[in-house]
C-alpha positions, 0 to 999 in steps of 0.5 A: 639801589635807592633813587635820589627821590626815594632817599628824599622821601625817606628823609622827609617821612618823619617831618611830614608826619602830622602829630596832634598836640591838642590836649597835651598842655601845649603852650602853642596849641592849647593856650593860644587864647593867651596870645591872640584872644581866640582859641580857634586858630592855626598857630605859628607862634611860640618857638617850638616845633611840631616834630617828634624828637629823634627816635634814639632819644624817645627810645632812651626815654622809654627805657628810663621810664620803664625803670620806674624810679625818678629820683634826684639826678646829678648832671656833673659827670662825664657822660653829660659833659662829654656829649656836649664837648663832642657835639661842639667838636663835631658840629662846630670844629670847636674845642671847649673845656669840660670844666666850663660846662654848668647845668641850668634849668633854662637859658633865660635863668642863666642870663638872669643870673649872669646879669646879676653876677656881672653888673649892679642895679641901674647898670647898662645892658646893651642888646641888638633890637629887634630881640627875643621878647623875654630879654626885655623882661629879664633886663627890666626885672633885674633893675638894669637899664636896657640900652638898645643897639638897633640893627641896621635894616636895609633891603631886607638885610640886618646888620650890626650898627657898630658905630652906635654899638661903640657909643653905647659901650663907652658909657661908664655904666655899660657892663654887659652886652647881651648877644643873640647868635644866631639872632632871634627874630631876624635869623642872622648868623653873625660872621667870624669878622662880626664876632671878632669886632664885637669881642674887640669893642667889648674888650676895649671898654671892659664890657662882658658878653653874654651870648644866647646861642640856643638856635645854633644848630639850625643853619642853612646853606653855606652859613656856619654857626661860630661859637664866640669863644672860638674867635678870641684867646681872652675868654674871661669876659665871655659867657655862652648860654644855650640848650639842646631843646630848640634843636631836638624839640625838647623844651618840655623836658627841661634843662639847659647849660652854660659855658663859663671859662671864668673860674670865679664867675663859675663859682659864683653862678654855682653858689646861686644855682645850688645854695640860694635857688636850690637847683642842685638836681637836673631833670632826668629826661632833660639830661637824657635828651642832651646825652642821646641827642648829642651822641646820636642826633647828627643825621637827624639834625642835618635832615631837620635843617634840610626840611626847614630850609625847604619850608622857608623856600616854600614861604618865599615862593608863596609870598613872592607870587601871591603876596608881593606887598610883603617882603620876605628873605630866607633867613640864615638860621632858625625856623622863624620866618621874619616877614616885612608887612610894611608895604600893606599900609596897615597897622599892627592892630589891623593886621592882627585883627585880620589874621585872627578874625578872617584867616583864623591864624596865629602869627606873632606881631613883630612889635612883640620883639621891639621892631617899630620901624615897620610892620612885621610878622614872625611865623614859626615854620618848624612844622610839617609842610602841609601846615605851612601851606595851610598857614600861608593860605590863611595869611593870604585870606587875611591880607586880601580882606584888608584890601578894599 
């Protein structure tokens, strides 16, 4: 009979494995100079993971590769859509209609097209900040006005400022709330009460909700992700953009999907997707990854979340013991460790210079995500524990070099 430790070791074996990603055209490892000005670093930057995808998925892709023909691929069929509805039912106890599901090349593409459909130039798009940096670009390039709703920050905890949110929503040009659930970079998982309040306020002022749920499968302890479609019966102004790529580490395979309950908006999106933008065919390996991952990946995801949570605990223990000037609280979701380095008394530039030149480590500055109320770092811990430990040691060397 297996002991608890043996079971834990079996579970961790896959995630402890170090895989060399250098030379694979990998954004995080091969092109770090674009972000940090140096290519001689240990990177913890872009949010993909250093883990191999589930074995069932890899086997299915091998089988398809052996077939040898990679022609145009249809996504609008039951195998693809039912894998998604089944996942939502099992993982989130949520019923979604198969008719709501639409394929998209990426979550950011989905958000951009929905903003285009649901608003006009110079309209207001509201979002909580700090935020994923691509949101800033997509709103600005859409010629909409980005209206920040800064999250309240106190004692390492982020909350929605609902008073400020309502003030922003009541403006006559307010048309879209761009929500991120779970939230990147803070790791908050919005509660049912918070989601209901968001929905009620947006309904009151007739503002549409676009929710980026791409981190939905990675949550910790007793935190439960709740799809926003499950907290209200009025779904005509609610849109979910998400993907299996963060969950199974498959962004390189391409593809994402949307949930659009509003039939008219669904038809408008499909017209843009197929006839104007020419996206009428899915990527075959992206499609396989969704079907196989959502059909067979439950245990793998459970083990992933357990491993990532242990990585977060490791970060917490190290910082508390070795770098007490930095504040870090284990997030409720994501594999992104959001660190408050304001207590170091240094600027973003000084901290980044030390990280790159002394520690030889690439960790993203919080300024990238619009957090200007202090000095923050976003460290990706979606990697083997050995890499996390090495990264923390390099962080420590960097910080100590800043002390006279």
